C-alpha positions in Angstrom: 16.9 21.5 9.2 13.4 20.2 9.8 12.3 16.6 9.1 10.4 16.2 5.8 7.1 14.3 6.1 4.9 13.0 3.3 1.2 12.5 4.1 -0.5 10.1 1.6 -4.3 10.2 2.2 -7.3 10.7 0.1 -9.0 13.0 2.6 -8.1 16.7 2.1 -9.4 17.5 5.5 -7.1 14.9 7.2 -4.1 16.1 5.1 -4.8 19.7 6.1 -5.2 18.8 9.8 -2.0 16.8 9.9 -0.1 19.5 7.9 -1.3 22.2 10.5 -0.1 20.2 13.5 3.1 19.0 12.0 4.2 22.4 10.6 3.3 23.9 14.0 6.0 21.5 15.4 8.5 22.6 12.7 8.2 19.7 10.3 8.2 20.2 6.5 5.1 18.5 5.0 4.2 17.4 1.5 0.9 15.8 0.6 -0.3 13.2 -1.9 -4.0 12.6 -2.5 -3.5 9.0 -3.5 -1.0 6.2 -3.5 0.2 6.7 -7.1 0.9 10.4 -6.5 2.6 9.4 -3.2 5.0 7.0 -5.0 5.8 9.6 -7.6 6.7 12.1 -4.7 8.9 9.4 -3.0 10.7 8.7 -6.2 11.7 12.4 -6.6 12.2 13.5 -3.0 13.8 11.9 0.0 11.4 11.9 3.1 12.2 11.4 6.7 8.8 9.8 7.4 5.8 8.7 5.4 2.2 8.8 6.8 0.1 6.4 4.8 -3.7 5.7 4.7 -4.5 2.1 3.8 -7.9 2.6 2.2 -7.6 4.9 -0.8 -8.9 4.8 -4.3 -6.5 4.5 -7.3 -3.9 2.6 -5.2 -4.4 1.2 -1.7 -1.9 1.6 1.1 -1.1 -2.1 0.8 -0.2 -1.6 -2.9 2.0 1.4 -2.0 3.8 -0.7 0.7 4.4 -3.4 -1.9 5.9 -0.9 -4.3 8.0 0.6 -1.5 9.5 -2.8 -0.6 10.9 -3.0 -4.2 12.7 0.3 -3.8 16.4 -0.2 -3.0 17.9 1.8 -0.1 14.5 3.0 1.1 14.9 3.1 4.9 12.1 5.6 5.6 9.8 4.8 8.5 6.2 4.5 7.6 3.3 5.3 9.9 0.0 3.8 8.8 -3.2 5.7 9.7 -6.2 3.5 9.1 -9.8 3.2 10.1 -9.4 -0.6 10.1 -8.9 -1.7 13.7 -8.6 -5.4 13.0 -5.5 -7.1 14.3 -5.0 -8.9 11.0 -4.9 -5.6 9.1 -2.3 -4.2 11.5 -0.2 -7.4 11.1 -0.5 -7.1 7.3 0.6 -3.5 7.3 3.6 -4.3 9.5 4.5 -7.4 7.4 4.4 -5.2 4.2 7.0 -2.9 5.7 5.2 -0.3 7.8 7.0 0.7 11.0 3.9 1.8 13.0 0.1 1.6 12.8 -2.4 4.0 14.4 -6.2 3.8 14.0 -8.6 6.5 13.0 -10.1 8.4 14.5 -7.1 9.8 16.3 -6.1 13.0 18.0 -3.6 15.0 16.0 -1.5 15.6 19.1 -1.1 11.8 19.4 0.1 11.4 15.9 2.7 14.2 16.4 3.8 12.5 19.7 4.2 9.2 17.9 6.2 10.9 15.1 8.5 12.5 17.7 8.9 9.1 19.3 9.8 7.5 15.9 12.5 10.2 15.3 13.9 9.7 18.8 14.1 5.9 18.3 15.9 6.4 14.9 18.4 8.9 16.5 19.6 6.2 18.9 
């Protein structure tokens, strides 16, 4: 069974790019174009990993993280992908419950490598 990943990002190009690279590695990928849709998906489907953009319309990544903290028994790792390179933003994301933080622009192969590292860590 392949790991199920949810990509929450308002950029259709980025979602398509991540889907391509992740599916190539055997992951099952769902997409959400904003935070509200992402939360709806999470409430219906268990995911093994969530990739979250911080700067989105409708509901920001920070707001999504705040809602996820309220969900009982949610132990899903969250990888933030953000254009914000400020240390304070990284600290806020981690404080709100994200497991990892990568900055944009990024190489898709780096994101896949980080995801594989996350799954290796969780398997220990």
